C-alpha positions as CSV (number, residue, x, y, z in Angstrom):
1,M,0.0,-0.1,0.1
2,N,0.9,3.5,-0.7
3,I,1.5,5.7,2.4
4,N,0.1,8.7,0.3
5,L,-3.1,7.0,-0.5
6,T,-3.5,6.0,3.1
7,L,-2.9,9.5,4.3
8,V,-5.4,10.8,1.9
9,I,-8.0,8.1,2.7
10,Q,-7.3,8.8,6.7
11,G,-7.7,12.5,5.8
12,L,-10.8,12.1,4.1
13,A,-12.3,9.9,6.9
14,F,-11.1,12.4,9.3
15,F,-12.8,15.2,7.5
16,A,-15.8,13.2,6.8
17,T,-16.1,12.2,10.6
18,A,-15.6,15.9,11.6
19,W,-18.2,17.0,9.1
20,V,-20.7,14.6,10.5
21,V,-19.8,15.7,14.1
22,M,-20.2,19.3,13.0
23,K,-23.4,18.6,11.1
24,F,-25.1,16.5,13.7
25,G,-23.4,16.4,16.9
26,W,-22.1,19.9,17.3
27,P,-25.6,21.6,17.3
28,L,-26.6,19.2,20.1
29,I,-23.6,20.0,22.2
30,N,-23.7,23.6,21.5
31,S,-27.5,23.6,22.6
32,A,-26.7,21.6,25.7
33,I,-23.8,24.2,26.5
34,E,-26.1,27.1,25.7
35,E,-29.0,25.6,27.8
36,R,-26.5,25.0,30.8
37,Q,-25.1,28.6,30.3
38,K,-28.7,29.9,30.3
39,K,-29.5,28.0,33.4
40,I,-26.5,29.3,35.2
41,A,-27.1,32.8,34.3
42,D,-30.8,32.2,35.4
43,G,-29.5,30.8,38.7
44,L,-27.0,33.8,39.2
45,A,-29.8,36.4,38.5
46,A,-32.2,34.5,40.9
47,A,-29.3,34.6,43.3
48,E,-29.0,38.1,42.8
49,E,-32.5,38.8,43.3
50,G,-32.6,36.4,46.5
51,Q,-29.6,38.7,47.7
52,R,-31.7,42.0,46.9
53,A,-34.8,40.4,48.6
54,L,-32.7,39.4,51.6
55,A,-31.4,42.9,52.0
56,Q,-35.0,44.3,51.6
57,A,-36.4,41.7,54.2
58,S,-33.6,42.8,56.5
59,E,-34.4,46.4,56.1
60,K,-38.0,45.7,56.7
61,Q,-37.2,43.5,59.7
62,D,-35.1,46.4,61.0
63,A,-38.0,48.9,60.5
64,V,-40.4,46.4,62.0
65,I,-38.1,46.1,65.1
66,R,-37.6,49.8,65.5
67,E,-41.4,50.4,65.2
68,A,-42.0,47.5,67.8
69,R,-39.5,49.3,70.2
70,G,-41.2,52.6,69.8
71,E,-44.6,51.0,70.5
72,A,-43.2,49.2,73.3
73,A,-41.6,52.5,74.7
74,G,-44.9,54.4,74.2
75,I,-46.8,51.5,76.1
76,R,-44.3,51.7,78.8
77,D,-44.8,55.5,79.1
78,R,-48.5,55.2,79.0
79,A,-48.1,52.7,81.7
80,E,-45.9,54.8,83.9
81,K,-48.4,57.9,83.4
82,E,-51.3,55.6,84.2
83,Y,-49.6,54.3,87.3
84,S,-48.8,57.8,88.5
85,A,-52.5,59.0,87.9
86,I,-53.4,56.0,89.9
87,L,-51.1,56.7,92.6
88,D,-52.1,60.5,92.6
89,K,-55.8,59.5,92.8
90,A,-55.1,57.0,95.5
91,K,-53.3,59.7,97.5
92,A,-56.0,62.1,96.9
93,D,-58.7,59.7,98.0
94,A,-56.7,58.9,101.2
95,V,-56.3,62.6,101.9
96,A,-60.0,63.3,101.3
97,E,-61.0,60.0,103.4
98,G,-58.7,61.4,106.3
99,S,-60.1,64.9,106.1
100,R,-63.7,63.4,106.1
101,Q,-63.0,61.1,109.0
102,K,-61.3,64.1,110.8
103,S,-64.4,66.2,110.3
104,V,-66.6,63.5,111.5
105,A,-64.5,63.1,114.6
106,F,-64.5,66.8,115.2
107,A,-68.4,66.6,114.9
108,E,-68.4,64.0,117.3
109,I,-66.2,65.7,119.7
110,A,-68.2,68.8,119.4
111,T,-71.5,66.9,120.0
112,E,-70.2,65.3,123.0
113,A,-68.7,68.6,124.2
114,H,-72.0,70.0,123.7
115,R,-73.9,67.1,125.6
116,T,-71.4,67.4,128.4
117,R,-72.0,71.2,128.8
118,Q,-75.6,70.7,128.7
119,A,-75.4,67.9,131.3
120,L,-72.9,70.0,133.5
121,A,-75.3,72.9,133.1
122,Q,-78.3,70.9,134.2
123,H,-76.2,69.5,137.1
124,V,-75.3,73.1,138.1
125,A,-79.0,74.1,137.7
126,D,-80.0,71.2,139.9
127,L,-77.4,72.2,142.5
128,A,-78.4,75.7,142.3
129,I,-82.2,74.8,142.7
130,K,-81.2,72.6,145.8
131,G,-79.3,75.6,147.1
132,A,-82.2,77.9,146.4
133,E,-84.6,75.5,148.1
134,H,-82.5,75.7,151.3
135,L,-82.4,79.5,151.2
136,I,-86.3,79.6,150.4
137,R,-87.0,77.6,153.4
138,K,-85.4,80.1,155.6
139,E,-86.7,83.1,153.8
140,I,-90.0,84.6,154.2
141,D,-91.0,85.7,150.6
142,P,-90.7,82.6,148.6
143,K,-92.2,84.3,145.3
144,V,-89.3,86.8,145.2
145,H,-86.7,84.2,145.7
146,Q,-88.5,81.9,143.2
147,A,-88.0,84.8,140.5
148,L,-84.5,85.3,141.4
149,M,-83.9,81.5,141.1
150,D,-85.6,81.2,137.6
151,D,-83.4,84.2,136.4
152,L,-80.3,82.4,137.9
153,I,-81.3,79.1,136.2
154,K,-81.7,81.0,133.0
155,E,-78.3,82.5,133.2
156,I,-76.6,79.1,134.0
157,R,-78.1,77.5,131.2
158,Q,-77.1,79.9,128.7
């Protein structure tokens, strides 16, 4: 065999194989590569979108946390104000109740003092009447003494 003919046949076979692969195989390989590139690009875009969504979610989370802290501070402030108001009202009620009880006690003391004065005046009047009776028994004019005693009783009761 001739080496030149072998090289030519091998060359033709190589080119025929290359042509068949380029005609039928290469488009399939290219489409698979392009499809894979597209999937990778889509995955990268989705990852980028995911990163953006994560950043937005993080910002939203921070905003919600700030808002919640603000609301908590507002609730705490309202609770402290309400506590102070309740405490002030309780103090005022206690002072009012103390004043009321003090007034009642003073009124009772005044009533009792008035009763005691009346009882004492009555007792003094009784003693004066007994003393007057002793005087009247010894005196001659009972009517004059009775008038004097009535005036004395009136003065004592006043």
